[in-house]
N, C-alpha and C positions, 0 to 999 in steps of 0.2 A: 504494500500500500504506500510506503514511503516514496519509492521511485515514481510511482504514478502521480503523487501529489507534487513532486518536484517538477515533473513534466507539465502538470497543470499550471504551476506557477510560471514556468518558462513560456508557455503558450499565451497565458492571459496576464502576463506581468506588466503589460502596458497600463492596465487598469488595476493597479496594485491593491488598492483598498478592497475593491469588490472581489478580487482573486483570493485574498487571504481569508476574507469572511466566507466566501464560497467553498474554499478548501476545508475550512473548519466544519462548516455545515455538512458538506458531502461526506467527510470522514465520520462525523458523529452519527449521521443517519445510517450509513452502511454498517458501522459497528453496532449500533443500536438494534438494527434489524437482525444482524447475525447473532447477537447475544440473546434476543428473544427466541429465535428459532433453535439455538443451541441448548438453551436451558429449559425449553418447554413452556414458554410464556412468562418467565421471570425476567423483569427488566432491571438493569443495573445502571444507575446514574454514574457511578464511578468509572465504568468502562466508557460510557458515552462522553463524559467530560474529558477523560484522558485522551480519547480518540480525537476530540475537537482540538485539544491543545497540540497533539502530535501533528494533526493535519494542518493547523495554522503555521506551525514552525516549519514543516516540510515545504509548504507552499511559499512561505516567506523566503526560504532559501532559493527556490526557483525564481521568485520575483526579483530577488537581489541580483542573480546572474543576468536576468533579462534587462534590468535597469542599467547594470554596468555595461552590458553590450551596447545598449542604446547610446549611452554617454560616450563610449569609445568610438562608435561609428560617427557620432556628431562631431567629435574632436577631429577625427580623420578628415571628414568632409570640409570642415572649416580650415584645417591646415593646408588642404590642397588648393584652396581658392586664393589667388593673389589679391592683396589689398584689403583683406578682411582681417580685422584685429580680433583676437580672442579676449574674452572678458576675464 
């Protein structure tokens, strides 16, 4: 699940706030459903909250890579244009 959430963050990292919230919700829903089916109808809040935290952190890692790549590409584009000063 962790690599999937990193890829989720990489893909949707442009909209970083929504991506992190969506990653946390997606993980918590999937783990919540799995825990209900696994335990025969018993719901565990600790598993759901732990999954939400893990999903948010994993997605944030992917978002950070995405944002760094965007900044790197922007700097390379500006550096290649003559007469444009960097801030």
